[in-house]
C-alpha positions in Angstrom: 160.4 351.7 12.5 161.2 353.8 15.5 157.6 354.0 16.6 157.4 350.2 16.4 160.4 349.7 18.6 159.2 352.2 21.1 155.8 350.6 21.2 157.3 347.1 21.6 159.5 348.2 24.5 156.6 349.9 26.2 154.4 346.9 25.7 157.1 344.5 26.8 157.6 346.6 30.0 153.8 346.6 30.6 153.5 342.9 30.2 156.4 342.2 32.5 154.7 344.4 35.1 151.5 342.5 34.7 153.3 339.1 34.9 155.1 340.4 38.0 151.8 341.4 39.6 150.2 338.0 38.8 153.3 336.3 40.3 152.9 338.3 43.5 149.2 337.5 43.7 150.0 333.8 43.3 152.6 333.9 46.0 150.2 335.6 48.3 147.5 333.0 47.6 150.0 330.2 48.3 151.1 331.9 51.6 147.5 332.4 52.6 146.7 328.8 51.9 149.7 327.7 54.1 148.6 330.0 56.9 145.0 328.8 56.7 146.2 325.2 56.8 148.4 326.0 59.8 145.6 327.7 61.6 143.2 324.7 61.0 145.8 322.3 62.3 146.5 324.4 65.3 142.7 324.6 66.1 142.5 320.8 65.9 145.4 320.5 68.2 143.9 323.0 70.7 140.5 321.2 70.6 142.1 317.8 71.2 144.1 319.2 74.1 141.1 320.9 75.6 139.2 317.6 75.4 142.0 315.8 77.2 142.1 318.6 79.8 138.3 318.4 80.3 138.4 314.7 80.8 141.3 315.0 83.2 139.3 317.5 85.3 136.2 315.3 85.2 138.2 312.3 86.5 139.9 314.4 89.1 136.6 315.8 90.2 135.1 312.3 90.5 138.1 311.1 92.5 137.9 314.1 94.9 134.2 313.6 95.4 134.8 309.9 96.2 137.5 310.9 98.7 135.7 313.8 100.3 132.3 312.2 100.5 133.2 310.0 103.5 134.9 312.9 105.2 131.9 315.2 104.7 129.5 312.5 105.9 131.7 311.9 109.0 131.8 315.6 109.6 128.0 315.9 109.3 127.6 313.0 111.7 129.8 314.6 114.2 127.9 317.9 113.9 124.7 316.0 114.4 126.1 314.3 117.5 127.2 317.6 118.9 123.8 319.2 118.3 122.1 316.2 119.9 124.4 316.4 122.9 123.8 320.1 123.4 120.1 319.6 123.7 
């Protein structure tokens, strides 16, 4: 009878350790899934913001080109006039 009680206590302790290990593994899997979902959501947000930023730069570049084009053409004309006058 004593051997049976000792065996039962050892086995009970062993099974509780195994259950504890499985519980820890499950918690780690859950935490990993949460972190992965958070990373995916963050990547989507970053990609969306990069797209907005790229479009903003493209629009700004187009506006600057429209504004500077007459200035550059006027500057080029004045340089041509100066070259023609110096001849």
